[in-house]
RODREN-676007 format. One record per residue: z, y, x of N, C-alpha, C in turn. Coordinates in steps of 0.001 Angstrom, whole numbers. Atoms other than C-alpha are relative to their C-alpha. Layout:
N
+---------+---------+---------+---------+---------+---------+---------+---------+---------+
|     npz |     npy |     npx |    capz |    capy |    capx |     cpz |     cpy |     cpx |
+---------+---------+---------+---------+---------+---------+---------+---------+---------+
|       Z |       Y |       X |       Z |       Y |       X |       Z |       Y |       X |
...
+---------+---------+---------+---------+---------+---------+---------+---------+---------+
//
This chain:
225
+---------+---------+---------+---------+---------+---------+---------+---------+---------+
|     npz |     npy |     npx |    capz |    capy |    capx |     cpz |     cpy |     cpx |
+---------+---------+---------+---------+---------+---------+---------+---------+---------+
|   -1439 |     250 |    -189 |   -1827 |   -1928 |     175 |     691 |    -240 |   -1429 |
|    -593 |     416 |    1253 |     552 |   -3322 |   -2467 |    1148 |     882 |    -289 |
|   -1011 |    -869 |     503 |    2878 |   -1025 |   -4463 |     736 |    -618 |   -1130 |
|    -835 |     265 |    1280 |    5766 |   -1680 |   -6872 |     420 |    1219 |    -678 |
|    -467 |   -1193 |     829 |    6418 |     771 |   -9560 |    1144 |    -401 |   -1006 |
|   -1107 |     362 |     989 |    9751 |     566 |  -11453 |     328 |    1261 |    -698 |
|    -189 |   -1180 |     831 |    9763 |    3185 |  -14173 |      24 |    -434 |   -1426 |
|    -237 |     578 |    1376 |   11109 |    2576 |  -17737 |    -799 |     795 |   -1004 |
|     813 |    -535 |     858 |    8891 |    5161 |  -19403 |   -1474 |    -582 |       6 |
|    1251 |     863 |      13 |    5930 |    2858 |  -20395 |   -1270 |     819 |     194 |
|    1228 |    -876 |    -248 |    3326 |    5680 |  -20684 |    -206 |     329 |    1334 |
|      36 |    -614 |   -1325 |    4217 |    7159 |  -17405 |    -307 |   -1200 |    1014 |
|     175 |    1182 |    -905 |    4331 |    3721 |  -15732 |   -1501 |    -373 |     -32 |
|    1353 |     397 |     150 |     876 |    2866 |  -17104 |    -958 |    1066 |     669 |
|     825 |   -1046 |    -571 |    -556 |    6275 |  -16008 |     -76 |     -86 |    1516 |
|     -62 |     127 |   -1484 |     675 |    5872 |  -12448 |    -678 |   -1285 |     490 |
|     623 |    1293 |    -427 |    -459 |    2263 |  -12251 |   -1499 |     152 |     -22 |
|    1422 |    -173 |      33 |   -3925 |    3094 |  -13380 |    -588 |     870 |    1054 |
|     388 |    -855 |   -1091 |   -4213 |    5955 |  -10949 |     -84 |    -614 |    1355 |
|    -105 |     718 |   -1322 |   -3045 |    3877 |   -7958 |   -1064 |   -1052 |      70 |
|    1043 |     956 |       5 |   -5393 |    1061 |   -8939 |   -1385 |     637 |     298 |
|    1235 |    -814 |    -159 |   -8249 |    3582 |   -9089 |    -155 |     357 |    1453 |
|      32 |    -426 |   -1395 |   -7293 |    4628 |   -5587 |     -37 |   -1143 |    1015 |
|     -24 |    1120 |    -777 |   -7450 |    1114 |   -4268 |    1161 |    -710 |     379 |
|   -1225 |     664 |    -198 |   -3999 |      50 |   -4282 |     188 |   -1240 |    -921 |
|    -446 |    1181 |     895 |   -2749 |   -3384 |   -5557 |    1371 |     399 |    -571 |
|   -1198 |    -451 |     715 |     -21 |   -2559 |   -8141 |     611 |   -1085 |    -851 |
|    -793 |     763 |     977 |    2810 |   -4495 |   -9787 |     931 |    1070 |    -674 |
|    -898 |   -1021 |     661 |    4988 |   -2680 |  -12318 |    1014 |    -816 |    -805 |
|   -1007 |     524 |     888 |    8268 |   -3300 |  -14164 |     777 |    1196 |    -632 |
|    -629 |   -1153 |     866 |   10558 |   -1196 |  -16551 |    1431 |      75 |     127 |
|   -1396 |    -181 |    -187 |   14021 |   -1840 |  -15363 |     555 |    -332 |    1376 |
|    -481 |     218 |   -1268 |   16212 |   -2037 |  -12229 |     146 |   -1407 |     381 |
|    -334 |    1420 |    -313 |   17198 |   -5674 |  -12458 |   -1317 |    -677 |     333 |
|    1293 |     630 |    -308 |   13590 |   -6768 |  -12685 |    -580 |     399 |    1303 |
|     583 |    -539 |   -1273 |   12677 |   -4585 |   -9728 |     678 |    -886 |    1078 |
|    -730 |     800 |    -990 |   15365 |   -6380 |   -7631 |    -398 |   -1470 |      49 |
|     468 |    1506 |     -20 |   14253 |   -9847 |   -8811 |   -1411 |      16 |     654 |
|    1250 |     -45 |    -559 |   10650 |   -8981 |   -7801 |      62 |     207 |    1482 |
|     -71 |    -402 |   -1345 |   11621 |   -7451 |   -4551 |     699 |   -1214 |     888 |
|    -733 |    1060 |    -663 |   13740 |  -10598 |   -3699 |    -990 |    -975 |     545 |
|    1006 |     968 |    -522 |   10472 |  -12669 |   -3250 |   -1380 |     600 |     308 |
|    1410 |    -572 |    -269 |    7547 |  -10300 |   -2744 |     174 |    1229 |     900 |
|      67 |   -1025 |   -1050 |    6776 |   -7962 |     101 |    -939 |    1120 |    -531 |
|     871 |   -1065 |     445 |    5410 |   -4438 |    -658 |    -133 |    1002 |    1127 |
|     174 |   -1038 |   -1040 |    4093 |   -1557 |    1485 |     792 |    1345 |    -477 |
|    -709 |   -1093 |     498 |    5824 |     947 |    -775 |     575 |    -331 |   -1266 |
|    -613 |     136 |    1248 |    8126 |    1208 |   -3744 |     297 |    1247 |    -698 |
|    -201 |   -1225 |     701 |    8147 |    3911 |   -6462 |    1169 |    -296 |   -1066 |
|   -1196 |     305 |     804 |   11573 |    4001 |   -8225 |     430 |    1142 |    -852 |
|    -593 |    -938 |     794 |   12683 |    5900 |  -11242 |    1514 |     -59 |     229 |
|   -1495 |     255 |    -260 |   16380 |    6695 |  -10800 |     811 |    -320 |   -1306 |
|    -588 |     484 |    1353 |   17424 |    6404 |  -14491 |    -794 |   -1076 |    -667 |
|     617 |    1225 |     618 |   16554 |    2905 |  -15532 |    1007 |    -786 |    -697 |
|    -922 |     860 |     630 |   18261 |     341 |  -17780 |     229 |   -1207 |     942 |
|    -504 |    1134 |    -734 |   20180 |   -2583 |  -16338 |     490 |     245 |    1397 |
|    -470 |    -409 |   -1363 |   20326 |   -1151 |  -12835 |    -800 |    1255 |     281 |
|     732 |   -1248 |    -231 |   19438 |    2423 |  -11749 |    -679 |     -37 |    1355 |
|     754 |     -56 |   -1283 |   17203 |    3388 |   -8759 |     896 |     -72 |    1098 |
|   -1005 |      59 |   -1215 |   20269 |    3893 |   -6478 |     406 |   -1517 |     225 |
|    -337 |    1323 |    -106 |   21241 |     273 |   -7160 |   -1101 |    -854 |     586 |
|    1125 |     638 |    -557 |   17746 |    -991 |   -6393 |    -179 |     306 |    1538 |
|      95 |    -470 |   -1453 |   17702 |    1045 |   -3179 |    1059 |    -574 |     904 |
|   -1073 |     591 |    -666 |   21065 |    -227 |   -2081 |    -268 |   -1448 |     229 |
|     336 |    1399 |    -167 |   19853 |   -3755 |   -2708 |    -992 |    -154 |    1072 |
|    1053 |      83 |   -1095 |   16781 |   -3180 |    -458 |     613 |     240 |    1361 |
|    -553 |    -295 |   -1311 |   18708 |   -1483 |    2362 |    1073 |    -988 |     451 |
|   -1053 |     975 |    -389 |   21584 |   -3930 |    2326 |    -602 |   -1301 |     465 |
|     764 |    1282 |    -370 |   19028 |   -6771 |    2745 |    -735 |     273 |    1250 |
|     677 |    -386 |   -1226 |   17689 |   -4869 |    5786 |   -1525 |     257 |    -210 |
|    1454 |    -251 |     352 |   14426 |   -4166 |    3944 |    -317 |    1626 |     179 |
|     354 |   -1417 |    -326 |   12887 |    -891 |    5320 |   -1231 |     424 |    -700 |
|    1206 |    -534 |     766 |   10003 |    -589 |    2789 |     225 |    1340 |    -408 |
|    -116 |   -1349 |     475 |    9358 |    3090 |    2008 |     265 |     108 |   -1421 |
|    -410 |    -166 |    1396 |   10853 |    4216 |   -1173 |    -178 |    1442 |    -509 |
|     137 |   -1347 |     561 |    9806 |    7227 |   -3361 |     731 |     -34 |   -1328 |
|    -707 |     -99 |    1250 |   12252 |    8212 |   -6049 |    -639 |     964 |    -963 |
|     466 |    -848 |    1102 |   11068 |    9669 |   -9337 |    1201 |     406 |    -895 |
|   -1157 |    -383 |     907 |   13558 |   11691 |  -11489 |    -298 |    1263 |    -570 |
|      -1 |   -1326 |     725 |   13925 |   14489 |  -13996 |    1015 |     939 |     505 |
|   -1186 |    -891 |    -655 |   17087 |   15703 |  -12070 |    -606 |     805 |    1161 |
|     630 |    -802 |    -953 |   16158 |   18648 |  -10086 |     964 |     780 |     904 |
|    -971 |    -677 |    -702 |   19507 |   19617 |   -8693 |    -132 |    -358 |    1592 |
|       0 |     286 |   -1357 |   19685 |   19997 |   -4834 |     969 |   -1157 |     361 |
|    -939 |    1008 |    -277 |   22693 |   17737 |   -4847 |    -514 |   -1462 |    -228 |
|     589 |    1271 |     301 |   20740 |   14904 |   -6540 |   -1120 |    -454 |    1100 |
|     994 |     469 |    -936 |   17867 |   15127 |   -4088 |     714 |    -402 |    1317 |
|    -693 |     267 |   -1261 |   20301 |   15098 |   -1181 |     613 |   -1456 |    -164 |
|    -496 |    1424 |     298 |   21962 |   12025 |   -2755 |   -1004 |   -1188 |     184 |
|     994 |    1021 |     -97 |   18794 |   10178 |   -3050 |    -554 |    -217 |    1444 |
|     460 |     -11 |   -1334 |   17674 |   10996 |     457 |     978 |    -725 |     958 |
|   -1069 |     587 |    -833 |   20962 |   10106 |    1978 |     209 |   -1442 |    -309 |
|    -206 |    1344 |     434 |   21015 |    6848 |       1 |   -1073 |    -958 |     748 |
|     962 |     777 |    -705 |   17937 |    5767 |    2096 |   -1453 |      68 |    -566 |
|    1382 |    -165 |     433 |   15042 |    6943 |      91 |    -865 |     767 |    1015 |
|     832 |    -752 |    -947 |   12030 |    8285 |    2033 |    -505 |    1324 |    -555 |
|     530 |   -1231 |     679 |   10900 |   10835 |    -527 |     531 |     190 |   -1413 |
|    -640 |    -415 |    1204 |   11829 |   12419 |   -3751 |    -984 |     936 |    -796 |
|     942 |    -832 |     765 |    9513 |   13656 |   -6602 |     596 |     305 |   -1254 |
|    -691 |    -473 |    1302 |   10824 |   15667 |   -9686 |   -1124 |     -40 |   -1000 |
|     786 |     -58 |    1239 |    9220 |   15127 |  -13077 |      91 |    1310 |    -689 |
|    1297 |     503 |     -16 |    6837 |   16347 |  -14216 |    -685 |     278 |    1295 |
|     662 |    -198 |   -1187 |    4577 |   15927 |  -11248 |   -1422 |    -262 |     -48 |
|    1480 |     248 |     -30 |     919 |   15826 |  -10242 |    -184 |   -1441 |     600 |
|     408 |    1318 |    -552 |    -572 |   12433 |   -9671 |    -596 |     139 |    1404 |
|     530 |    -198 |   -1325 |   -2430 |   13789 |   -6662 |    1039 |     207 |    1023 |
|   -1239 |    -170 |    -837 |     880 |   14907 |   -5149 |     662 |   -1392 |     371 |
|    -629 |    1294 |    -149 |    2294 |   11487 |   -5792 |    -705 |    -834 |    1045 |
|     843 |     901 |    -932 |    -606 |    9689 |   -4004 |      53 |     739 |    1435 |
|    -101 |    -618 |   -1251 |    -357 |   12295 |   -1163 |    1291 |    -492 |     732 |
|   -1341 |     429 |    -544 |    3344 |   11475 |    -678 |      27 |   -1466 |     384 |
|     152 |    1503 |    -271 |    2553 |    7710 |    -785 |    -771 |    -122 |    1353 |
|     675 |     195 |   -1210 |     -38 |    8184 |    1984 |     932 |     359 |    1247 |
|   -1030 |    -386 |   -1169 |    2566 |   10020 |    4235 |    1041 |   -1100 |     207 |
|   -1057 |    1015 |    -178 |    5239 |    7404 |    3596 |    -659 |   -1305 |     745 |
|     517 |    1209 |    -500 |    2908 |    4483 |    4284 |    -526 |     165 |    1525 |
|     455 |    -178 |   -1406 |    1210 |    5916 |    7430 |    1091 |      74 |     935 |
|   -1169 |    -164 |    -856 |    4630 |    6825 |    8751 |     568 |   -1449 |     352 |
|    -578 |    1431 |     -72 |    5809 |    3170 |    8258 |    -758 |    -791 |    1011 |
|     945 |     655 |    -875 |    2820 |    2115 |   10307 |      15 |     657 |    1348 |
|     -37 |    -769 |   -1219 |    3509 |    4602 |   13068 |   -1289 |     868 |     151 |
|    1274 |    -730 |       1 |     392 |    6697 |   12149 |     168 |    1326 |    -527 |
|    -192 |   -1465 |     213 |     185 |   10463 |   12056 |   -1111 |     679 |    -823 |
|    1221 |    -718 |     668 |   -3231 |   11073 |   10528 |    -415 |    -895 |   -1132 |
|     526 |     671 |    1210 |   -4934 |   10249 |    7238 |   -1323 |    -752 |     532 |
|    1222 |     655 |    -548 |   -7998 |    9133 |    9381 |     223 |   -1031 |     956 |
|    -139 |    1159 |    -902 |   -7829 |    5705 |   10751 |   -1185 |    -267 |     876 |
|    1268 |     218 |    -923 |  -10048 |    4864 |   13773 |     168 |   -1184 |     880 |
|     132 |     946 |    -929 |  -11087 |    2026 |   15912 |   -1540 |     -32 |     539 |
|    1308 |     -21 |    -526 |  -14147 |    2128 |   18212 |    -681 |    1162 |    -710 |
|     777 |    -974 |     704 |  -16811 |    3940 |   16284 |     120 |      34 |   -1576 |
|    -318 |     169 |    1459 |  -15337 |    2999 |   12787 |    1108 |     927 |    -296 |
|   -1079 |    -796 |     417 |  -13206 |    5507 |   10962 |      70 |     -30 |   -1633 |
|    -322 |     109 |    1506 |  -11632 |    5455 |    7480 |     876 |    1195 |    -301 |
|    -714 |   -1137 |     518 |  -10464 |    8590 |    5716 |     891 |    -450 |   -1193 |
|    -784 |     630 |    1066 |   -7497 |    7509 |    3501 |     222 |    1100 |   -1154 |
|     -28 |   -1025 |    1042 |   -7611 |   10844 |    1556 |   -1216 |      31 |    -855 |
|    1344 |      50 |     754 |  -11396 |   10618 |     590 |    -470 |   -1276 |    -247 |
|     434 |    1428 |     -15 |  -11707 |    6863 |     927 |   -1397 |    -109 |     592 |
|    1390 |     201 |    -580 |  -14912 |    7423 |    3037 |     150 |    -784 |    1303 |
|      33 |     776 |   -1200 |  -15595 |    4870 |    5790 |   -1367 |     320 |     667 |
|    1221 |    -306 |    -847 |  -18013 |    5639 |    8622 |     -82 |    -906 |    1121 |
|     186 |     741 |   -1355 |  -19427 |    3623 |   11519 |   -1148 |     684 |     700 |
|     865 |    -739 |    -756 |  -21310 |    5477 |   14093 |    -625 |    1250 |    -805 |
|     418 |   -1313 |     793 |  -21449 |    8576 |   11807 |    -654 |    -283 |   -1343 |
|     670 |     344 |    1354 |  -22930 |    6682 |    8869 |     928 |    -473 |   -1002 |
|    -960 |     495 |    1051 |  -21123 |    6312 |    5625 |    -216 |   -1389 |    -525 |
|      96 |    1431 |     575 |  -20409 |    2899 |    4334 |     677 |      14 |   -1381 |
|    -455 |     108 |    1399 |  -20109 |    2392 |     579 |     922 |   -1217 |    -197 |
|    -926 |    1135 |     150 |  -17109 |     263 |    -342 |     595 |      19 |   -1355 |
|    -719 |     154 |    1222 |  -15695 |   -1194 |   -3496 |    1483 |     294 |     138 |
|   -1412 |    -332 |     -46 |  -12046 |    -532 |   -4395 |     693 |   -1053 |     775 |
|    -671 |    1079 |    -768 |  -10988 |   -3920 |   -2994 |    -485 |     -70 |    1454 |
|     443 |     -98 |   -1372 |  -13219 |   -3580 |      58 |     706 |     967 |     809 |
|    -799 |   -1075 |    -661 |  -11534 |    -328 |     870 |    1457 |    -367 |     273 |
|   -1389 |     517 |    -155 |   -8088 |   -1804 |     294 |     188 |    -928 |    1121 |
|     -71 |    1008 |   -1143 |   -8780 |   -4629 |    2708 |    -246 |     696 |    1300 |
|     280 |    -630 |   -1213 |  -10290 |   -2447 |    5323 |    1078 |     924 |     425 |
|   -1241 |    -927 |    -364 |   -7414 |      93 |    5161 |    1175 |    -967 |     407 |
|    -988 |     882 |    -385 |   -4960 |   -2816 |    5507 |    -231 |    -595 |    1425 |
|     328 |     556 |   -1398 |   -6771 |   -4310 |    8509 |     176 |    1270 |     987 |
|      16 |   -1118 |    -942 |   -7030 |    -824 |   10158 |    1510 |     376 |     156 |
|   -1333 |    -285 |    -193 |   -3336 |     -90 |    9585 |     729 |    -996 |    1019 |
|    -520 |    1060 |    -840 |   -2751 |   -3449 |   11408 |   -1000 |    -471 |    1140 |
|    1060 |     367 |   -1005 |   -5514 |   -3254 |   13964 |     703 |    -651 |    1270 |
|    -597 |     601 |   -1199 |   -4861 |   -5614 |   16875 |     958 |   -1045 |    -351 |
|    -828 |    1040 |     468 |   -2615 |   -7886 |   14728 |    -644 |   -1042 |    -822 |
|     448 |    1085 |     728 |   -3586 |  -11227 |   13534 |     598 |    -165 |   -1377 |
|    -625 |       2 |    1278 |   -3025 |  -11333 |    9786 |    -465 |   -1400 |    -749 |
|     415 |    1252 |     721 |   -2986 |  -14723 |    7821 |    -629 |     358 |   -1350 |
|     611 |    -158 |    1236 |   -4990 |  -15219 |    4744 |    1084 |     362 |   -1109 |
|   -1113 |    -239 |    1048 |   -1710 |  -15435 |    2699 |     569 |    1349 |     135 |
|    -547 |   -1315 |    -159 |    -392 |  -12233 |    4120 |    -967 |    1056 |    -537 |
|     954 |    -960 |     512 |   -3731 |  -10348 |    3358 |     -13 |    -139 |   -1488 |
|      74 |     184 |    1414 |   -3843 |  -11831 |    -115 |    1324 |     596 |    -694 |
|   -1277 |    -502 |     580 |    -212 |  -10853 |    -845 |     101 |    1526 |      49 |
|      13 |   -1513 |       6 |    -839 |   -7173 |     166 |   -1170 |     647 |    -730 |
|    1147 |    -603 |     599 |   -4192 |   -6715 |   -1473 |    -102 |    -444 |   -1499 |
|     203 |     453 |    1385 |   -3953 |   -8620 |   -4833 |    1434 |    -150 |    -661 |
|   -1268 |      88 |     751 |   -1188 |   -8459 |   -7438 |     180 |   -1187 |    -681 |
|    -428 |    1157 |     697 |     535 |  -10869 |   -9670 |   -1071 |    -499 |    -925 |
|     891 |     244 |    1065 |   -2305 |  -10578 |  -12262 |   -1254 |    -762 |     496 |
|    1207 |     608 |    -556 |   -5014 |  -12045 |   -9944 |    -151 |   -1427 |    -417 |
|     201 |    1454 |     329 |   -6544 |  -15265 |  -11143 |   -1329 |    -485 |     535 |
|    1236 |     421 |    -674 |   -9453 |  -15605 |   -8850 |     134 |   -1317 |     821 |
|      94 |    1222 |    -880 |  -10440 |  -18363 |   -6363 |     898 |     128 |    1155 |
|    -893 |     -48 |   -1191 |   -8321 |  -19407 |   -3452 |    -659 |     398 |    1239 |
|     688 |    -465 |   -1166 |  -10956 |  -18271 |   -1043 |    -402 |    1427 |     -92 |
|     387 |   -1470 |     331 |  -10964 |  -14646 |   -2153 |      13 |     812 |    1278 |
|     -95 |    -893 |   -1304 |   -9786 |  -13287 |    1268 |   -1345 |    -242 |     870 |
|    1246 |     339 |    -753 |  -12723 |  -15183 |    3018 |   -1239 |     793 |    -595 |
|    1118 |    -618 |     719 |  -15201 |  -13792 |     423 |     -74 |    1456 |     395 |
|      29 |   -1468 |    -170 |  -14090 |  -10195 |     859 |     -91 |     299 |    1552 |
|     187 |    -135 |   -1466 |  -13908 |  -10567 |    4782 |   -1499 |     -41 |     170 |
|    1545 |     169 |    -116 |  -17552 |  -11737 |    4385 |    -702 |    1301 |    -421 |
|     608 |   -1215 |     609 |  -18416 |   -8702 |    2308 |     244 |    1254 |    1086 |
|    -293 |   -1122 |   -1033 |  -16747 |   -6320 |    4990 |    -918 |    -172 |    1142 |
|     734 |     206 |   -1246 |  -18385 |   -7882 |    7852 |   -1465 |     445 |    -147 |
|    1324 |    -468 |     171 |  -21858 |   -7318 |    6358 |    -121 |    1455 |      -4 |
|     184 |   -1391 |      56 |  -21124 |   -3706 |    5823 |     545 |     703 |    1285 |
|    -612 |    -572 |   -1275 |  -18980 |   -3079 |    9010 |    -694 |    -323 |    1277 |
|     463 |     644 |   -1289 |  -20475 |   -5312 |   11718 |   -1440 |    -296 |      62 |
|    1357 |     339 |    -138 |  -23995 |   -6225 |   10775 |    -801 |    1175 |     657 |
|     789 |   -1135 |    -655 |  -26462 |   -4297 |   12988 |     675 |     745 |    1191 |
|    -783 |    -638 |   -1107 |  -23808 |   -3369 |   15535 |     212 |   -1046 |    1090 |
|    -185 |     925 |   -1166 |  -23640 |   -5047 |   18987 |    1636 |    -346 |     133 |
|   -1383 |     272 |    -156 |  -19838 |   -4640 |   19077 |     625 |    -393 |   -1461 |
|    -551 |     421 |    1277 |  -18130 |   -6604 |   16326 |    1500 |     310 |    -127 |
|   -1481 |    -351 |     171 |  -14747 |   -5498 |   14888 |     838 |    -911 |    -729 |
|    -876 |     832 |     811 |  -13693 |   -8079 |   12395 |    -131 |   -1418 |     642 |
|      64 |    1375 |    -714 |  -12689 |  -11481 |   14043 |     749 |    -885 |    -666 |
|    -752 |    1254 |     452 |  -11669 |  -14857 |   12897 |     885 |    -548 |     989 |
|    -694 |     669 |    -897 |   -8834 |  -16344 |   14711 |     353 |   -1509 |    -624 |
|     -76 |    1345 |     602 |   -9128 |  -20058 |   14050 |    1450 |    -474 |    -234 |
|   -1362 |     543 |     384 |   -6138 |  -21536 |   12199 |    1032 |    1067 |    -266 |
|    -936 |   -1001 |     256 |   -4493 |  -18164 |   11968 |    -260 |    1144 |    -981 |
|     451 |    -991 |     896 |   -6474 |  -15713 |   10055 |   -1011 |     983 |     616 |
|     987 |    -987 |    -422 |   -8291 |  -12397 |   10764 |     662 |    1149 |     763 |
|    -512 |   -1057 |    -775 |   -7889 |   -9507 |   13098 |   -1189 |    1108 |     170 |
|     888 |    -995 |    -389 |   -9592 |   -6057 |   13491 |     349 |     485 |    1315 |
|    -212 |    -490 |   -1446 |  -10060 |   -5229 |   17113 |   -1323 |     137 |     645 |
|    1109 |    -121 |    -838 |  -12576 |   -4085 |   19670 |      83 |    -862 |    1089 |
|     -94 |     947 |   -1013 |  -13241 |   -6992 |   21891 |    -532 |     569 |    1429 |
|     318 |    -350 |   -1348 |  -13258 |   -6395 |   25655 |   -1255 |    -673 |     525 |
|    1193 |     479 |    -416 |  -16669 |   -6646 |   27105 |     117 |    -783 |    1378 |
+---------+---------+---------+---------+---------+---------+---------+---------+---------+
//
């Protein structure tokens, strides 16, 4: 999944970015509210992490911009302000969650998982289809009870497919959610990683789960026999 971080403390921004990348997220980051709004005007994200006190435009302004545009992307506020009134203001403004600095990176990641699974209508950290399961907390994938080793990008792609099981996803949509602005690879990157996943997920199994929909993209589903 793809995350935008808008945080003007460069060191903190870098630390959060590195942690989320290590956890398999695709991450873009910026350091002021105006840049955040510019990025959000043309890029779709699965979640946004917003510092409240930022130059050019604060987190409230960015959130208003999102919600006024009808954008329901989950938003997590970061702030050093711990007054109850501030937390209420943030939540009433349309934020999905609120984290007070200093905070644990593990807690940040847990709150992100809650926000994103809620946005997909999912109540558990363990995603399932047929005999395939993916634990979003431990990043462990299993099929028929056997663990499947995945790279960070393979995990991110499988998680995105499982969040959208039964939905045909275009190559462009997959690429936009799994790779960030810094990606400079080949144009067939989605096809390459789908091939990697198929070898690990479907090879040796009678029931195939990853399917190509000609001219449209890919879908994760259990075909009716």
